[in-house]
C-alpha positions in Angstrom: 0.0 0.0 0.0 1.0 3.6 -0.4 -0.2 7.2 -0.1 -1.4 9.3 -3.0 -3.1 12.6 -3.6 -6.3 12.7 -5.8 -5.7 15.0 -8.7 -9.1 14.5 -10.4 -11.5 12.2 -12.1 -10.9 10.0 -15.1 -13.9 9.6 -17.4 -13.8 6.7 -19.9 -17.1 6.3 -21.8 -15.8 3.1 -23.5 -14.3 0.8 -20.9 -14.1 -2.8 -19.7 -17.4 -4.0 -18.0 -15.5 -4.3 -14.6 -15.4 -0.5 -14.5 -19.1 0.0 -15.1 -20.6 2.2 -12.3 -17.2 2.7 -10.7 -15.4 6.0 -10.1 -11.9 6.2 -11.5 -9.5 8.8 -10.1 -6.2 10.2 -11.2 -3.6 9.8 -8.4 -0.1 11.2 -7.7 1.9 8.9 -5.4 3.4 10.9 -2.4 5.9 10.2 0.3 4.7 10.4 4.0 5.6 14.1 4.2 3.6 14.8 1.0 6.5 15.1 -1.4 6.0 13.8 -4.9 7.2 10.2 -5.2 7.4 10.5 -9.0 4.6 8.6 -10.5 0.9 8.9 -11.3 -1.7 6.3 -11.8 -5.5 5.7 -12.1 -7.3 3.9 -9.2 -10.8 2.7 -8.6 -12.4 4.6 -5.8 -14.1 2.4 -3.1 -14.4 5.1 -0.4 -15.9 8.3 -1.9 -12.6 10.2 -2.2 -12.4 13.4 -4.1 -10.0 15.9 -5.7 -7.5 17.1 -3.1 -7.9 14.2 -0.7 -4.9 12.2 0.4 -5.7 8.5 0.1 -4.5 5.0 0.9 -4.1 2.9 -2.2 -3.7 -0.9 -2.6 -1.7 -1.6 -5.8 -2.0 -5.3 -6.2 -4.2 -7.0 -8.8 -5.6 -9.9 -6.8 -6.7 -7.6 -3.9 -8.4 -5.2 -6.3 -10.1 -8.0 -8.2 -11.4 -9.3 -4.8 -12.9 -5.8 -4.2 -14.6 -5.8 -7.7 -15.7 -9.4 -7.2 -14.3 -10.4 -10.6 -11.2 -12.7 -10.7 -10.6 -11.9 -14.4 -11.0 -8.1 -14.2 -8.1 -6.0 -15.7 -7.6 -4.0 -12.5 -4.7 -3.2 -10.2 -5.1 -0.1 -8.1 -7.9 0.6 -5.6 -8.4 3.5 -3.2 -9.3 1.9 0.1 -9.1 4.8 2.6 -9.1 8.6 3.0 -6.2 9.7 5.3 -6.8 12.0 8.3 -3.2 12.3 9.3 0.3 10.7 9.0 2.4 10.5 12.2 6.0 9.4 12.3 7.5 9.3 15.7 5.5 12.0 17.5 5.4 14.4 14.6 2.4 14.9 12.3 3.8 14.9 8.8 0.4 15.3 7.2 -3.0 16.3 8.5 -6.2 16.9 6.6 -6.8 19.7 9.2 -3.6 21.4 8.3 -1.7 20.9 11.6 1.5 19.7 9.9 4.6 19.7 12.1 2.6 19.6 15.3 3.9 17.2 18.0 1.6 14.8 19.8 
């Protein structure tokens, strides 16, 4: 799993049936401190995330195929959580409330 920022939606009017009725989001992978980790990808949203959210992504085909309930679906990445904060040691590296750098 890894962290990513949601950049926006991906609309594909012609797509594999496994994606029917599902929201696809464009993601930028980030380090725990929010720095760019250097890659972007498209993920299936399972949690109602939106643009600007920091999310938890599982990037493993069989796990995502389990979520879509189709063992033959051409899927890999799934958004499985919206992140409230990231804490390393006692320091908040990211907070959806903006308290970055605060110590707990």
